[in-house]
C-alpha positions in Angstrom: 0.0 0.0 0.0 1.4 3.4 -1.0 1.8 6.4 1.1 -1.0 8.2 -0.9 -3.4 5.3 -0.4 -2.6 5.3 3.3 -3.2 9.0 3.6 -6.5 8.7 1.7 -7.7 5.9 3.9 -6.8 7.9 7.0 -8.8 10.8 5.6 -11.9 8.6 4.9 -11.6 7.2 8.5 -11.5 10.7 9.9 -14.6 11.7 8.0 -16.4 8.5 9.0 -15.5 9.2 12.7 -15.8 12.9 13.1 -14.6 14.3 16.5 -16.3 17.2 18.2 -14.4 19.6 20.3 -16.6 21.8 22.4 -15.7 25.2 23.7 -15.9 25.8 27.5 -19.1 27.8 27.0 -20.6 24.9 25.0 -19.6 22.4 27.6 -21.2 24.5 30.3 -24.4 24.7 28.2 -24.4 20.9 27.8 -23.8 20.4 31.5 -26.9 22.6 32.3 -28.8 20.6 29.7 -28.0 17.4 31.4 -28.9 18.8 34.8 -32.3 19.9 33.3 -33.1 16.6 31.8 -32.0 14.8 35.0 -34.3 17.1 37.0 -37.3 16.4 34.7 -36.6 12.7 34.9 -36.5 12.9 38.7 -39.8 14.9 38.9 -41.7 12.4 36.7 -40.2 9.5 38.6 -41.6 11.1 41.8 -45.0 11.4 40.1 -44.9 7.6 39.4 -44.3 7.0 43.1 -47.2 9.3 44.0 -49.7 7.4 41.9 -48.6 4.1 43.4 -48.9 5.5 46.9 -52.5 6.6 46.1 -53.3 3.0 45.0 -51.7 1.5 48.1 -53.5 4.0 50.4 -56.9 3.5 49.0 -56.6 -0.2 49.0 -55.6 -0.2 52.6 -58.6 2.0 53.5 -60.9 -0.3 51.6 -59.5 -3.3 53.4 -59.8 -1.7 56.8 -63.4 -0.6 56.2 -64.5 -4.0 54.7 -63.0 -6.2 57.5 -63.8 -3.8 60.4 -67.3 -5.4 60.8 -68.6 -8.8 59.6 -71.8 -7.2 58.4 -70.2 -4.7 56.1 -70.6 -5.4 52.3 -67.6 -6.4 50.2 -68.6 -3.8 47.6 -65.8 -1.3 48.8 -63.2 -3.9 47.5 -64.9 -3.9 44.1 -64.9 -0.1 44.0 -61.3 0.2 45.0 -60.4 -2.3 42.3 -61.9 0.1 39.7 -60.1 3.0 41.4 -56.7 1.2 41.3 -57.3 0.5 37.5 -57.7 4.3 37.0 -54.5 4.9 38.9 -52.8 2.4 36.7 -53.9 4.3 33.6 -52.7 7.6 35.1 -49.4 6.1 36.0 -49.0 4.6 32.5 -49.4 8.1 31.0 -46.9 9.5 33.4 -44.5 6.7 32.6 -44.5 7.6 28.9 -43.3 11.1 29.8 -40.7 9.7 32.2 -39.3 7.5 29.5 -38.7 10.6 27.3 -36.5 12.3 29.8 -34.8 9.1 30.9 -33.8 8.3 27.2 -32.2 11.7 26.8 -30.3 11.4 30.1 -29.0 8.0 29.1 -27.8 9.2 25.7 -25.9 12.1 27.3 -24.3 9.9 29.9 -23.1 7.2 27.5 -22.3 9.2 24.4 -21.1 12.5 25.9 -19.9 12.1 29.4 -18.7 8.6 28.9 -15.9 9.5 26.5 -14.9 12.5 28.6 -14.5 10.4 31.7 -12.0 8.1 30.0 -10.2 10.8 28.2 -11.5 10.0 24.7 -12.6 12.5 22.1 -16.4 12.9 21.6 -17.4 11.2 18.3 -20.5 11.9 16.3 -20.1 9.0 13.9 -22.8 7.1 15.6 -25.2 10.0 15.2 -26.1 10.2 18.8 -26.2 14.0 18.6 -28.6 13.9 15.6 -30.9 11.6 17.4 -31.0 13.8 20.5 -31.4 17.0 18.4 -34.3 15.4 16.5 -35.9 14.4 19.7 -35.8 18.0 20.9 -37.1 19.3 17.5 -39.9 16.8 17.3 -40.7 15.5 20.7 -42.8 12.3 20.8 -43.5 9.3 23.0 -41.0 6.4 22.7 -43.4 3.7 24.0 -47.1 3.0 23.7 -49.6 3.5 26.4 -50.2 -0.3 26.6 -46.5 -1.1 27.0 -46.3 1.5 29.8 -49.4 0.1 31.5 -48.1 -3.4 31.2 -44.7 -2.5 32.7 -46.2 -0.7 35.7 -48.7 -3.6 36.2 -45.9 -6.2 36.3 -43.7 -4.2 38.6 -46.1 -2.7 41.1 -49.8 -3.0 40.5 -50.0 -6.8 40.1 -49.5 -7.2 43.8 -52.2 -4.7 44.7 -54.7 -6.5 42.4 -53.8 -9.8 43.9 -54.4 -8.5 47.4 -57.7 -7.0 46.4 -58.8 -10.3 44.7 -57.8 -12.5 47.6 -59.4 -10.1 50.2 -62.7 -10.0 48.2 -63.0 -13.8 48.0 -62.0 -14.1 51.7 -64.7 -11.6 52.7 -67.3 -13.6 50.8 -66.1 -16.8 52.4 -65.9 -15.9 56.1 -68.3 -12.9 56.7 -70.7 -12.7 58.3 -70.3 -16.5 58.9 -68.3 -19.1 57.0 -70.1 -19.9 53.8 -71.1 -23.6 53.7 -72.6 -23.9 50.2 -71.8 -22.4 46.8 -75.2 -20.8 46.6 -74.6 -19.0 49.9 -71.2 -17.8 48.5 -72.7 -16.6 45.3 -75.5 -14.9 47.2 -73.1 -12.8 49.1 -71.5 -11.6 45.9 -74.7 -10.3 44.5 -75.0 -6.5 44.1 -78.7 -5.5 44.2 -80.4 -6.9 41.1 -77.1 -8.2 39.7 -76.6 -11.9 40.6 -73.4 -13.0 42.3 -72.4 -15.3 39.5 -72.4 -12.4 37.0 -70.4 -10.2 39.4 -67.8 -12.9 39.8 -67.7 -13.5 36.1 -67.1 -9.9 35.4 -64.3 -9.9 38.0 -62.7 -12.9 36.3 -62.8 -11.2 32.9 -61.2 -8.1 34.4 -58.3 -10.1 35.9 -58.0 -12.1 32.6 -57.6 -8.7 30.8 -54.9 -7.6 33.3 -53.0 -10.9 32.9 -53.1 -10.6 29.1 -51.8 -7.1 29.3 -49.0 -8.1 31.6 -47.9 -11.0 29.4 -48.3 -9.5 25.9 -46.2 -6.4 26.7 -43.2 -8.4 27.9 -41.8 -9.0 24.4 -40.5 -6.3 22.1 -39.9 -3.6 24.8 -39.1 0.0 23.8 -38.6 1.7 27.1 -35.1 2.8 27.9 -32.7 2.2 30.7 -32.6 -0.1 33.7 -29.9 -1.1 36.1 -28.3 -4.3 34.8 -29.3 -7.3 37.0 -32.1 -5.4 38.7 -34.9 -7.1 36.8 -36.0 -7.7 33.2 -33.7 -5.9 30.9 -35.1 -2.8 29.0 -33.9 -1.5 25.7 -30.8 0.6 25.9 -31.3 3.8 23.9 -28.1 2.9 21.9 -29.7 -0.3 20.7 -33.0 1.4 20.0 -31.3 3.9 17.6 -28.5 1.8 16.4 -25.8 3.8 18.3 -22.5 2.1 18.9 -20.2 3.5 21.5 
């Protein structure tokens, strides 16, 4: 290989792997940008915790009321189940926003701060800067509502629904006295003109829908970032956008 060919190859390599050298002012701006995205990520993460706390608190109140007296109806448990479903929907919407800020934070950490920490130049050959700029230009959700709902259901709400279901069946079984026949059990589940068998069937359908949602959203995830080894792996933003670092 001649010297000219070697020089031409080096030029092509440099063009394919452009390096960006930021001025001190630009570095300061990017640092503030990272702090802003981290703050927004933190705020929306707190909102997720708030919704979960609402679900836990209302479930606890319903359990206390229902089991405080043997004569009290199990209806509060049904109502709190509906309320927790609403909380799950609210939390799924909030999680979609949280995923936006978390994706941006992860890109900045890996593609910008990562090279700086090991003394390497910042390269834009993987287009991480274009991906981030496009996200600022045309902000959009990165995951669907159903994926967000399925994720929050598997990680938090599934336990709340299990407690509600077991408590409801226990209430029908033991209060006001232990049920001795199936007809007696179904009679306690009745709600006014609605027979107990229909009420239980509707409940089973609801739990079947929740189970289907939890299982069908496991495959092909699009949400970004999770501590390795802390649970089911999410998609790294680098993999989502084909960014190699």
